[in-house]
C-alpha positions as CSV (number, residue, x, y, z in Angstrom):
1,X,55.6,-15.1,8.0
2,X,52.8,-12.9,9.2
3,X,49.4,-14.3,10.4
4,X,47.7,-12.7,7.4
5,X,50.1,-14.3,4.9
6,X,49.6,-17.7,6.6
7,X,45.8,-17.3,6.4
8,X,46.0,-16.3,2.7
9,X,48.2,-19.3,2.0
10,X,45.7,-21.7,3.8
11,X,42.8,-20.2,1.8
12,X,44.7,-20.8,-1.5
13,X,45.4,-24.4,-0.6
14,X,41.8,-24.9,0.5
15,X,40.6,-23.5,-2.8
16,X,42.7,-25.9,-4.7
17,X,41.5,-28.9,-2.7
18,X,37.9,-27.7,-2.4
19,X,37.2,-25.3,-5.3
20,X,34.0,-23.3,-5.0
21,X,31.1,-24.7,-7.0
22,X,27.9,-23.4,-8.4
23,X,25.0,-23.6,-5.8
24,X,22.7,-25.0,-8.5
25,X,24.7,-27.3,-10.7
26,X,28.0,-27.8,-8.9
27,X,30.1,-26.5,-11.7
28,X,33.4,-24.9,-10.6
29,X,33.1,-21.1,-10.2
30,X,35.2,-18.2,-9.2
31,X,36.1,-17.6,-5.5
32,X,33.4,-14.9,-5.1
33,X,30.7,-16.5,-7.2
34,X,27.7,-18.5,-6.2
35,X,26.4,-19.3,-9.7
36,X,28.1,-20.4,-12.9
37,X,27.6,-18.3,-16.0
38,X,25.1,-20.8,-17.4
39,X,22.9,-20.7,-14.3
40,X,23.3,-16.9,-14.1
41,X,21.9,-16.7,-17.6
42,X,18.8,-18.5,-16.4
43,X,17.9,-15.7,-14.0
44,X,15.5,-13.0,-15.2
45,X,16.1,-9.3,-14.5
46,X,13.0,-7.1,-14.3
47,X,13.2,-4.6,-17.1
48,X,10.7,-2.0,-18.4
49,X,7.9,-1.9,-19.0
50,X,6.7,-2.2,-15.4
51,X,4.5,-0.4,-13.0
52,X,6.2,2.7,-11.6
53,X,4.9,2.0,-8.1
54,X,5.1,-1.8,-7.5
55,X,7.4,-3.0,-10.4
56,X,4.8,-5.4,-11.8
57,X,6.2,-6.3,-15.2
58,X,4.1,-5.9,-18.3
59,X,4.5,-7.1,-21.9
60,X,4.1,-4.9,-24.8
61,X,5.4,-1.7,-26.3
62,X,4.8,0.6,-23.3
63,X,7.3,3.4,-23.3
64,X,5.7,5.9,-20.8
65,X,5.8,5.6,-17.1
66,X,2.5,4.1,-15.9
67,X,0.7,2.8,-12.8
68,X,-0.9,-0.7,-12.9
69,X,-4.6,-1.2,-12.2
70,X,-3.8,-2.9,-8.8
71,X,-2.0,0.2,-7.6
72,X,-4.4,2.6,-9.1
73,X,-7.3,1.1,-7.2
74,X,-5.8,1.1,-3.7
75,X,-4.0,3.6,-1.5
76,X,-0.2,3.1,-2.0
77,X,1.8,4.4,0.9
78,X,5.3,3.6,-0.4
79,X,6.9,5.9,-2.9
80,X,8.1,3.0,-5.0
81,X,8.8,-0.7,-4.5
82,X,11.7,-1.9,-6.6
83,X,12.7,-5.5,-7.3
84,X,15.7,-6.7,-9.3
85,X,14.8,-10.2,-10.5
86,X,11.7,-12.3,-11.2
87,X,11.2,-14.9,-8.4
88,X,11.2,-17.8,-10.8
89,X,13.3,-20.9,-11.3
90,X,16.8,-20.5,-9.9
91,X,16.1,-17.2,-8.2
92,X,13.1,-18.7,-6.4
93,X,15.0,-21.8,-5.4
94,X,17.9,-19.8,-4.0
95,X,15.6,-17.6,-1.9
96,X,13.6,-20.6,-0.7
97,X,16.8,-22.4,0.3
98,X,18.0,-19.3,2.1
99,X,14.8,-18.8,4.0
100,X,13.5,-22.3,4.7
101,X,16.5,-24.5,4.0
102,X,18.7,-22.7,6.6
103,X,21.4,-22.1,3.9
104,X,22.2,-18.7,5.5
105,X,25.4,-18.3,3.5
106,X,23.1,-17.6,0.5
107,X,22.3,-14.3,2.0
108,X,25.4,-12.9,0.3
109,X,24.0,-13.9,-3.2
110,X,20.5,-12.6,-2.4
111,X,22.1,-9.3,-1.1
112,X,23.8,-9.0,-4.5
113,X,20.5,-9.2,-6.2
114,X,19.1,-6.7,-3.7
115,X,22.0,-4.3,-4.4
116,X,21.1,-4.5,-8.1
117,X,17.7,-3.1,-7.3
118,X,19.4,0.1,-6.1
119,X,20.5,0.8,-9.6
120,X,16.9,1.3,-10.7
121,X,16.3,5.0,-11.7
122,X,13.7,5.3,-8.9
123,X,16.4,4.6,-6.3
124,X,19.7,5.5,-8.0
125,X,21.3,8.5,-6.4
126,X,18.5,8.9,-3.9
127,X,19.6,9.9,-0.4
128,X,18.3,7.6,2.5
129,X,18.7,8.3,6.2
130,X,18.0,4.7,7.5
131,X,17.5,1.2,6.3
132,X,14.6,-0.6,7.9
133,X,14.0,-4.4,7.4
134,X,10.5,-5.8,7.3
135,X,10.1,-7.5,10.7
136,X,9.0,-11.1,11.4
137,X,6.7,-11.9,14.3
138,X,8.8,-13.2,17.3
139,X,7.1,-16.6,17.1
140,X,8.0,-17.0,13.4
141,X,11.5,-15.7,14.0
142,X,11.9,-18.5,16.6
143,X,10.6,-21.0,14.1
144,X,13.0,-19.9,11.4
145,X,15.9,-19.0,13.5
146,X,16.4,-15.6,11.9
147,X,14.8,-12.8,10.0
148,X,15.9,-12.9,6.4
149,X,15.2,-9.2,5.8
150,X,17.4,-8.2,8.8
151,X,20.3,-10.3,7.4
152,X,20.0,-8.7,4.0
153,X,19.6,-5.2,5.5
154,X,22.8,-5.7,7.6
155,X,24.9,-6.7,4.6
156,X,23.4,-3.9,2.5
157,X,24.1,-1.4,5.3
158,X,27.8,-2.4,5.3
159,X,28.0,-1.9,1.5
160,X,26.3,1.5,1.2
161,X,27.2,3.0,4.6
162,X,23.6,3.6,5.7
163,X,22.7,2.3,9.2
164,X,20.2,-0.5,9.4
165,X,17.8,-0.3,12.3
166,X,14.9,-2.6,13.3
167,X,12.5,0.2,14.0
168,X,9.4,-1.7,13.1
169,X,8.0,-4.7,15.0
170,X,5.3,-7.2,14.0
171,X,2.8,-7.4,16.8
172,X,0.2,-9.8,15.3
173,X,0.9,-13.3,14.2
174,X,-0.7,-13.6,10.8
175,X,-1.4,-16.6,8.7
176,X,0.9,-17.2,5.8
177,X,0.3,-14.9,2.9
178,X,1.1,-17.6,0.2
179,X,-2.4,-18.8,-0.4
180,X,-4.2,-15.4,0.0
181,X,-5.3,-13.1,-2.8
182,X,-4.5,-9.4,-2.8
183,X,-7.6,-8.3,-0.8
184,X,-7.1,-11.1,1.8
185,X,-3.4,-10.1,2.2
186,X,-4.3,-6.5,2.9
187,X,-6.9,-7.6,5.5
188,X,-4.5,-10.2,7.0
189,X,-1.8,-7.5,7.5
190,X,-4.0,-4.7,8.9
191,X,-2.5,-3.4,12.1
192,X,0.1,-6.2,12.1
193,X,3.0,-3.8,12.5
194,X,3.9,-0.8,14.7
195,X,6.9,1.3,15.5
196,X,9.1,0.1,18.3
197,X,8.9,2.0,21.6
198,X,11.0,5.2,21.8
199,X,11.5,5.2,18.0
200,X,11.4,8.3,15.9
201,X,11.3,8.3,12.1
202,X,10.0,11.9,11.7
203,X,11.6,13.6,8.7
204,X,13.6,10.5,7.8
205,X,14.0,9.1,4.3
206,X,13.5,5.4,4.7
207,X,14.8,2.5,2.6
208,X,12.6,-0.5,3.5
209,X,14.1,-3.9,2.8
210,X,12.6,-7.4,2.2
211,X,13.6,-10.5,0.2
212,X,10.6,-10.9,-2.1
213,X,7.8,-8.6,-3.3
214,X,4.6,-10.4,-4.1
215,X,1.6,-8.1,-4.1
216,X,3.2,-5.3,-2.1
217,X,0.8,-5.6,0.8
218,X,3.4,-6.1,3.4
219,X,5.6,-3.2,2.2
220,X,2.5,-1.0,1.9
221,X,1.4,-1.7,5.5
222,X,4.9,-1.0,6.8
223,X,5.1,2.2,4.7
224,X,1.7,3.3,6.1
225,X,3.0,3.0,9.7
226,X,6.2,4.9,8.8
227,X,4.5,7.7,6.9
228,X,2.0,8.0,9.7
229,X,4.8,8.5,12.1
230,X,6.3,11.3,10.0
231,X,8.7,9.7,7.6
232,X,9.3,12.0,4.6
233,X,9.5,9.1,2.1
234,X,9.5,5.3,2.1
235,X,11.1,3.5,-0.8
236,X,11.3,-0.3,-0.8
237,X,13.9,-2.6,-2.3
238,X,13.7,-6.3,-2.7
239,X,15.8,-9.0,-4.4
240,X,13.0,-10.5,-6.4
241,X,9.3,-10.1,-7.4
242,X,6.9,-12.9,-7.7
């Protein structure tokens, strides 16, 4: 019996003894699933109408493409920022457990959500030259043990065959964005990023990756640096939007 056959047999036995269960409710799920159908149904996809720039959802019978007031009243450097799910309930819990609960295996589920964002018309079929994850400050990366955006970018890179490169670095340790309003977030992030030394993004079409989009301030500051260095376009994709 070949080594591969033995390994497959052991996996089958392990699945019988320890069947995979839903991350949320512990119901038995398929071998490649992380959520049961009932818990999947509790996740909320972002669907139109939403802002064409930052994906902020709106209610009402809006059929035309529009830009929200927040984007209209500030300079937006990214071409579009797309999010697949609302960061509420189960989605928010999964991402929180991934980032802060050290449940790094959940990166696979979050990457699936991130991949769903690529089916948005603003990204679908678009050509990208490089994937760039939003960087963490080295001190925060040491605290957390990893950069969640880098892990997601690496998995996405393998799926869509576009190289992921950490071309940005965070040079200023900023206070957490959680309790800040939009204006404070923009001020907090000003000059927090830069291109790494000996990095060239001129004439590149960039796909910028992060886990959650809140106000778009982080993505916008990263896009400002990239566009200033000559990137042709900067589109952003995230798994969820607050």
